[in-house]
N, CA, C and O atoms as a printed pandas DataFrame, in Angstrom:
     atom_number atom_name residue_name chain_id  residue_number  x_coord  y_coord  z_coord
0              1         N          MET        A               1  -43.820    6.487   -5.275
1              2        CA          MET        A               1  -44.299    5.427   -6.145
2              3         C          MET        A               1  -45.437    4.768   -5.550
3              4         O          MET        A               1  -45.359    4.254   -4.434
4              5         N          ALA        A               2  -46.518    4.759   -6.262
5              6        CA          ALA        A               2  -47.800    4.223   -5.742
6              7         C          ALA        A               2  -47.789    2.695   -6.024
7              8         O          ALA        A               2  -47.318    2.277   -7.081
8              9         N          SER        A               3  -48.290    1.885   -5.114
9             10        CA          SER        A               3  -48.431    0.481   -5.386
10            11         C          SER        A               3  -49.832   -0.007   -5.004
11            12         O          SER        A               3  -50.396    0.542   -4.057
12            13         N          TYR        A               4  -50.368   -0.890   -5.601
13            14        CA          TYR        A               4  -51.645   -1.487   -5.156
14            15         C          TYR        A               4  -51.569   -3.024   -5.463
15            16         O          TYR        A               4  -50.805   -3.525   -6.288
16            17         N          ASN        A               5  -52.408   -3.653   -4.735
17            18        CA          ASN        A               5  -52.576   -5.182   -4.864
18            19         C          ASN        A               5  -53.572   -5.539   -5.937
19            20         O          ASN        A               5  -54.556   -4.839   -6.174
20            21         N          VAL        A               6  -53.292   -6.624   -6.560
21            22        CA          VAL        A               6  -54.232   -7.168   -7.568
22            23         C          VAL        A               6  -54.582   -8.619   -7.172
23            24         O          VAL        A               6  -53.715   -9.434   -6.854
24            25         N          LYS        A               7  -55.842   -8.883   -7.207
25            26        CA          LYS        A               7  -56.263  -10.309   -6.884
26            27         C          LYS        A               7  -57.548  -10.575   -7.627
27            28         O          LYS        A               7  -58.285   -9.653   -7.976
28            29         N          PRO        A               8  -57.815  -11.873   -7.871
29            30        CA          PRO        A               8  -59.000  -12.173   -8.664
30            31         C          PRO        A               8  -60.177  -11.895   -7.732
31            32         O          PRO        A               8  -60.063  -11.892   -6.507
32            33         N          SER        A               9  -61.381  -11.649   -8.427
33            34        CA          SER        A               9  -62.528  -11.405   -7.700
34            35         C          SER        A               9  -62.983  -12.687   -6.947
35            36         O          SER        A               9  -62.539  -13.793   -7.255
36            37         N          LYS        A              10  -63.823  -12.512   -6.018
37            38        CA          LYS        A              10  -64.208  -13.734   -5.202
38            39         C          LYS        A              10  -64.926  -14.796   -6.103
39            40         O          LYS        A              10  -64.605  -15.982   -6.020
40            41         N          PRO        A              11  -65.871  -14.379   -6.940
41            42        CA          PRO        A              11  -66.534  -15.500   -7.800
42            43         C          PRO        A              11  -65.526  -16.175   -8.672
43            44         O          PRO        A              11  -65.627  -17.387   -8.862
44            45         N          VAL        A              12  -64.533  -15.464   -9.230
45            46        CA          VAL        A              12  -63.558  -16.114  -10.103
46            47         C          VAL        A              12  -62.685  -17.053   -9.189
47            48         O          VAL        A              12  -62.435  -18.179   -9.619
48            49         N          ALA        A              13  -62.220  -16.682   -8.002
49            50        CA          ALA        A              13  -61.461  -17.534   -7.197
50            51         C          ALA        A              13  -62.206  -18.797   -6.874
51            52         O          ALA        A              13  -61.662  -19.900   -6.928
52            53         N          LEU        A              14  -63.499  -18.611   -6.528
53            54        CA          LEU        A              14  -64.281  -19.748   -6.116
54            55         C          LEU        A              14  -64.579  -20.685   -7.202
55            56         O          LEU        A              14  -64.636  -21.897   -6.988
56            57         N          PHE        A              15  -64.788  -20.127   -8.454
57            58        CA          PHE        A              15  -64.909  -20.889   -9.648
58            59         C          PHE        A              15  -63.602  -21.738   -9.896
59            60         O          PHE        A              15  -63.701  -22.910  -10.260
60            61         N          GLY        A              16  -62.414  -21.154   -9.703
61            62        CA          GLY        A              16  -61.199  -21.873   -9.795
62            63         C          GLY        A              16  -61.016  -22.963   -8.775
63            64         O          GLY        A              16  -60.447  -24.017   -9.061
64            65         N          ALA        A              17  -61.506  -22.698   -7.576
65            66        CA          ALA        A              17  -61.405  -23.659   -6.546
66            67         C          ALA        A              17  -62.298  -24.911   -6.897
67            68         O          ALA        A              17  -61.875  -26.056   -6.734
68            69         N          VAL        A              18  -63.537  -24.638   -7.379
69            70        CA          VAL        A              18  -64.465  -25.693   -7.680
70            71         C          VAL        A              18  -63.965  -26.548   -8.842
71            72         O          VAL        A              18  -64.078  -27.774   -8.848
72            73         N          GLY        A              19  -63.366  -25.788   -9.897
73            74        CA          GLY        A              19  -62.691  -26.490  -10.940
74            75         C          GLY        A              19  -61.530  -27.345  -10.496
75            76         O          GLY        A              19  -61.300  -28.425  -11.039
76            77         N          GLY        A              20  -60.822  -26.881   -9.544
77            78        CA          GLY        A              20  -59.658  -27.647   -9.102
78            79         C          GLY        A              20  -60.248  -28.947   -8.256
79            80         O          GLY        A              20  -59.702  -30.044   -8.373
80            81         N          MET        A              21  -61.281  -28.772   -7.485
81            82        CA          MET        A              21  -61.815  -29.847   -6.807
82            83         C          MET        A              21  -62.397  -30.897   -7.838
83            84         O          MET        A              21  -62.322  -32.103   -7.600
84            85         N          ALA        A              22  -62.943  -30.435   -8.917
85            86        CA          ALA        A              22  -63.484  -31.418   -9.899
86            87         C          ALA        A              22  -62.338  -32.126  -10.530
87            88         O          ALA        A              22  -62.441  -33.328  -10.776
88            89         N          MET        A              23  -61.256  -31.468  -10.809
89            90        CA          MET        A              23  -60.059  -32.120  -11.421
90            91         C          MET        A              23  -59.483  -33.157  -10.413
91            92         O          MET        A              23  -59.071  -34.256  -10.783
92            93         N          LEU        A              24  -59.481  -32.753   -9.154
93            94        CA          LEU        A              24  -59.006  -33.649   -8.172
94            95         C          LEU        A              24  -59.842  -34.952   -8.034
95            96         O          LEU        A              24  -59.312  -36.050   -7.865
96            97         N          ALA        A              25  -61.097  -34.770   -8.113
97            98        CA          ALA        A              25  -62.040  -35.958   -7.973
98            99         C          ALA        A              25  -61.846  -36.857   -9.189
99           100         O          ALA        A              25  -61.888  -38.083   -9.084
100          101         N          PHE        A              26  -61.632  -36.228  -10.342
101          102        CA          PHE        A              26  -61.600  -37.054  -11.515
102          103         C          PHE        A              26  -60.260  -37.862  -11.508
103          104         O          PHE        A              26  -60.204  -39.051  -11.823
104          105         N          VAL        A              27  -59.159  -37.088  -11.111
105          106        CA          VAL        A              27  -57.915  -37.754  -11.033
106          107         C          VAL        A              27  -57.864  -38.950  -10.077
107          108         O          VAL        A              27  -57.324  -40.006  -10.406
108          109         N          LEU        A              28  -58.441  -38.756   -8.886
109          110        CA          LEU        A              28  -58.508  -39.814   -7.855
110          111         C          LEU        A              28  -59.430  -40.955   -8.216
111          112         O          LEU        A              28  -59.133  -42.118   -7.943
112          113         N          PHE        A              29  -60.545  -40.621   -8.828
113          114        CA          PHE        A              29  -61.487  -41.730   -9.192
114          115         C          PHE        A              29  -61.076  -42.574  -10.365
115          116         O          PHE        A              29  -61.399  -43.759  -10.440
116          117         N          SER        A              30  -60.320  -41.926  -11.333
117          118        CA          SER        A              30  -59.928  -42.573  -12.578
118          119         C          SER        A              30  -58.501  -43.131  -12.449
119          120         O          SER        A              30  -58.149  -44.114  -13.102
120          121         N          GLY        A              31  -57.702  -42.499  -11.612
121          122        CA          GLY        A              31  -56.325  -42.882  -11.616
122          123         C          GLY        A              31  -55.815  -43.714  -10.348
123          124         O          GLY        A              31  -54.686  -44.204  -10.321
124          125         N          ILE        A              32  -56.663  -43.829   -9.378
125          126        CA          ILE        A              32  -56.331  -44.579   -8.101
126          127         C          ILE        A              32  -56.101  -46.100   -8.497
127          128         O          ILE        A              32  -56.901  -46.690   -9.224
128          129         N          GLY        A              33  -55.081  -46.637   -8.032
129          130        CA          GLY        A              33  -54.864  -48.094   -8.362
130          131         C          GLY        A              33  -53.931  -48.326   -9.535
131          132         O          GLY        A              33  -53.580  -49.467   -9.835
132          133         N          ARG        A              34  -53.548  -47.307  -10.167
133          134        CA          ARG        A              34  -52.641  -47.587  -11.317
134          135         C          ARG        A              34  -51.220  -47.725  -10.820
135          136         O          ARG        A              34  -50.424  -48.333  -11.536
136          137         N          GLY        A              35  -50.821  -47.221   -9.662
137          138        CA          GLY        A              35  -49.537  -47.467   -9.089
138          139         C          GLY        A              35  -48.473  -46.636   -9.645
139          140         O          GLY        A              35  -47.299  -46.990   -9.534
140          141         N          ASN        A              36  -48.807  -45.549  -10.239
141          142        CA          ASN        A              36  -47.696  -44.715  -10.777
142          143         C          ASN        A              36  -47.766  -43.301  -10.030
143          144         O          ASN        A              36  -48.801  -42.874   -9.516
144          145         N          GLY        A              37  -46.609  -42.663  -10.031
145          146        CA          GLY        A              37  -46.388  -41.399   -9.260
146          147         C          GLY        A              37  -47.133  -40.250   -9.971
147          148         O          GLY        A              37  -47.435  -39.247   -9.323
148          149         N          PHE        A              38  -47.441  -40.358  -11.285
149          150        CA          PHE        A              38  -48.039  -39.285  -11.975
150          151         C          PHE        A              38  -49.362  -38.861  -11.420
151          152         O          PHE        A              38  -49.705  -37.679  -11.440
152          153         N          VAL        A              39  -50.129  -39.840  -10.912
153          154        CA          VAL        A              39  -51.534  -39.537  -10.391
154          155         C          VAL        A              39  -51.263  -38.761   -9.151
155          156         O          VAL        A              39  -51.983  -37.793   -8.910
156          157         N          TRP        A              40  -50.305  -39.081   -8.343
157          158        CA          TRP        A              40  -50.104  -38.330   -7.008
158          159         C          TRP        A              40  -49.456  -36.943   -7.293
159          160         O          TRP        A              40  -49.697  -35.983   -6.561
160          161         N          LEU        A              41  -48.685  -36.860   -8.299
161          162        CA          LEU        A              41  -48.177  -35.568   -8.665
162          163         C          LEU        A              41  -49.329  -34.648   -9.250
163          164         O          LEU        A              41  -49.372  -33.447   -8.986
164          165         N          TRP        A              42  -50.232  -35.260  -10.033
165          166        CA          TRP        A              42  -51.327  -34.471  -10.574
166          167         C          TRP        A              42  -52.313  -34.136   -9.344
167          168         O          TRP        A              42  -52.856  -33.032   -9.300
168          169         N          ALA        A              43  -52.526  -35.057   -8.395
169          170        CA          ALA        A              43  -53.391  -34.657   -7.226
170          171         C          ALA        A              43  -52.783  -33.576   -6.378
171          172         O          ALA        A              43  -53.524  -32.758   -5.832
172          173         N          ALA        A              44  -51.492  -33.523   -6.236
173          174        CA          ALA        A              44  -50.812  -32.512   -5.428
174          175         C          ALA        A              44  -50.969  -31.189   -6.135
175          176         O          ALA        A              44  -51.203  -30.171   -5.484
176          177         N          LEU        A              45  -50.835  -31.172   -7.586
177          178        CA          LEU        A              45  -51.055  -29.978   -8.204
178          179         C          LEU        A              45  -52.464  -29.393   -8.111
179          180         O          LEU        A              45  -52.646  -28.176   -8.072
180          181         N          CYS        A              46  -53.460  -30.290   -8.076
181          182        CA          CYS        A              46  -54.843  -29.976   -7.946
182          183         C          CYS        A              46  -55.139  -29.364   -6.518
183          184         O          CYS        A              46  -55.872  -28.388   -6.356
184          185         N          VAL        A              47  -54.515  -30.017   -5.535
185          186        CA          VAL        A              47  -54.690  -29.444   -4.090
186          187         C          VAL        A              47  -54.042  -28.074   -4.088
187          188         O          VAL        A              47  -54.600  -27.182   -3.450
188          189         N          GLY        A              48  -52.875  -27.812   -4.765
189          190        CA          GLY        A              48  -52.274  -26.480   -4.744
190          191         C          GLY        A              48  -53.141  -25.480   -5.417
191          192         O          GLY        A              48  -53.191  -24.348   -4.935
192          193         N          VAL        A              49  -53.839  -25.778   -6.492
193          194        CA          VAL        A              49  -54.750  -24.855   -7.249
194          195         C          VAL        A              49  -55.888  -24.580   -6.340
195          196         O          VAL        A              49  -56.254  -23.413   -6.201
196          197         N          VAL        A              50  -56.514  -25.593   -5.674
197          198        CA          VAL        A              50  -57.661  -25.298   -4.803
198          199         C          VAL        A              50  -57.237  -24.422   -3.647
199          200         O          VAL        A              50  -57.928  -23.452   -3.337
200          201         N          GLY        A              51  -56.063  -24.742   -2.962
201          202        CA          GLY        A              51  -55.611  -23.922   -1.843
202          203         C          GLY        A              51  -55.319  -22.473   -2.210
203          204         O          GLY        A              51  -55.686  -21.531   -1.507
204          205         N          PHE        A              52  -54.646  -22.344   -3.337
205          206        CA          PHE        A              52  -54.365  -21.003   -3.824
206          207         C          PHE        A              52  -55.633  -20.054   -4.061
207          208         O          PHE        A              52  -55.694  -18.890   -3.665
208          209         N          ASN        A              53  -56.614  -20.713   -4.752
209          210        CA          ASN        A              53  -57.839  -19.965   -5.083
210          211         C          ASN        A              53  -58.616  -19.706   -3.838
211          212         O          ASN        A              53  -59.261  -18.664   -3.722
212          213         N          LEU        A              54  -58.580  -20.632   -2.878
213          214        CA          LEU        A              54  -59.423  -20.331   -1.581
214          215         C          LEU        A              54  -58.675  -19.192   -0.794
215          216         O          LEU        A              54  -59.308  -18.316   -0.205
216          217         N          TRP        A              55  -57.407  -19.238   -0.808
217          218        CA          TRP        A              55  -56.650  -18.182   -0.124
218          219         C          TRP        A              55  -56.875  -16.822   -0.774
219          220         O          TRP        A              55  -57.003  -15.849   -0.031
220          221         N          ALA        A              56  -56.936  -16.665   -2.142
221          222        CA          ALA        A              56  -57.236  -15.584   -2.876
222          223         C          ALA        A              56  -58.587  -15.068   -2.583
223          224         O          ALA        A              56  -58.803  -13.859   -2.495
224          225         N          ALA        A              57  -59.512  -15.981   -2.430
225          226        CA          ALA        A              57  -60.949  -15.611   -2.314
226          227         C          ALA        A              57  -61.239  -15.108   -0.898
227          228         O          ALA        A              57  -62.012  -14.160   -0.758
228          229         N          PHE        A              58  -60.677  -15.678    0.135
229          230        CA          PHE        A              58  -61.124  -15.374    1.526
230          231         C          PHE        A              58  -60.051  -14.577    2.353
231          232         O          PHE        A              58  -60.345  -14.197    3.486
232          233         N          SER        A              59  -58.897  -14.330    1.854
233          234        CA          SER        A              59  -58.003  -13.540    2.662
234          235         C          SER        A              59  -58.068  -12.099    2.381
235          236         O          SER        A              59  -58.181  -11.698    1.223
236          237         N          LYS        A              60  -57.999  -11.263    3.438
237          238        CA          LYS        A              60  -58.063   -9.862    3.184
238          239         C          LYS        A              60  -56.931   -9.303    2.446
239          240         O          LYS        A              60  -57.144   -8.390    1.648
240          241         N          ARG        A              61  -55.724   -9.765    2.633
241          242        CA          ARG        A              61  -54.576   -9.341    1.934
242          243         C          ARG        A              61  -54.088  -10.427    0.946
243          244         O          ARG        A              61  -52.878  -10.564    0.769
244          245         N          GLY        A              62  -54.990  -11.212    0.289
245          246        CA          GLY        A              62  -54.618  -12.245   -0.621
246          247         C          GLY        A              62  -54.290  -11.749   -1.990
247          248         O          GLY        A              62  -54.922  -12.201   -2.944
248          249         N          ALA        A              63  -53.405  -10.904   -2.159
249          250        CA          ALA        A              63  -52.997  -10.440   -3.422
250          251         C          ALA        A              63  -52.128  -11.359   -4.168
251          252         O          ALA        A              63  -51.165  -11.877   -3.604
252          253         N          THR        A              64  -52.411  -11.604   -5.437
253          254        CA          THR        A              64  -51.645  -12.430   -6.293
254          255         C          THR        A              64  -50.581  -11.685   -7.007
255          256         O          THR        A              64  -49.659  -12.289   -7.555
256          257         N          GLU        A              65  -50.680  -10.364   -7.019
257          258        CA          GLU        A              65  -49.710   -9.534   -7.744
258          259         C          GLU        A              65  -49.624   -8.099   -7.067
259          260         O          GLU        A              65  -50.649   -7.546   -6.670
260          261         N          VAL        A              66  -48.483   -7.565   -6.959
261          262        CA          VAL        A              66  -48.362   -6.087   -6.537
262          263         C          VAL        A              66  -47.906   -5.352   -7.655
263          264         O          VAL        A              66  -46.893   -5.699   -8.263
264          265         N          VAL        A              67  -48.665   -4.228   -8.016
265          266        CA          VAL        A              67  -48.194   -3.388   -9.103
266          267         C          VAL        A              67  -47.812   -2.062   -8.565
267          268         O          VAL        A              67  -48.506   -1.448   -7.755
268          269         N          GLU        A              68  -46.619   -1.615   -9.070
269          270        CA          GLU        A              68  -46.099   -0.332   -8.660
270          271         C          GLU        A              68  -46.184    0.567   -9.837
271          272         O          GLU        A              68  -45.906    0.159  -10.965
272          273         N          ARG        A              69  -46.580    1.835   -9.585
273          274        CA          ARG        A              69  -46.671    2.869  -10.585
274          275         C          ARG        A              69  -45.804    3.990  -10.268
275          276         O          ARG        A              69  -45.791    4.501   -9.148
276          277         N          ARG        A              70  -45.076    4.384  -11.240
277          278        CA          ARG        A              70  -44.235    5.593  -11.003
278          279         C          ARG        A              70  -45.060    6.801  -11.516
279          280         O          ARG        A              70  -45.775    6.661  -12.509
280          281         N          THR        A              71  -44.979    7.960  -10.873
281          282        CA          THR        A              71  -45.514    9.109  -11.346
282          283         C          THR        A              71  -44.594    9.792  -12.321
283          284         O          THR        A              71  -43.401    9.494  -12.371
284          285         N          ALA        A              72  -45.131   10.698  -13.090
285          286        CA          ALA        A              72  -44.223   11.354  -14.163
286          287         C          ALA        A              72  -43.120   12.169  -13.655
287          288         O          ALA        A              72  -42.150   12.357  -14.389
288          289         N          ASP        A              73  -43.162   12.679  -12.469
289          290        CA          ASP        A              73  -42.017   13.424  -11.964
290          291         C          ASP        A              73  -40.972   12.684  -11.173
291          292         O          ASP        A              73  -40.004   13.274  -10.695
292          293         N          GLU        A              74  -41.175   11.359  -11.034
293          294        CA          GLU        A              74  -40.057   10.453  -10.480
294          295         C          GLU        A              74  -39.154    9.954  -11.544
295          296         O          GLU        A              74  -39.569    9.634  -12.657
296          297         N          PRO        A              75  -37.848    9.889  -11.164
297          298        CA          PRO        A              75  -36.821    9.462  -12.241
298          299         C          PRO        A              75  -36.917    7.929  -12.425
299          300         O          PRO        A              75  -36.189    7.358  -13.236
C-alpha cells in the first residue's frame, strides 16, 4: 500500500497565517475591554490558525493529511 503526505503549498500556508494574524488583530482591537469570554475564545482560535499554518509552511514533515492508496492486486 503506497502512502504519501499532503500539505498546502508554502504560499497558501503563509496566506492563511497572514489572514489569521489579521483576524487576531481585528478581534483584539475591536473586542478588548468588553469583558466577555467570547473575545478570548476567538483570539485563541486565531492563534491556533496562525500556528497551524506556520507549522504547515515551514516544517519538513508538516503534512496535514496522509493518503494511502491500494494497488489493484491488493485485497
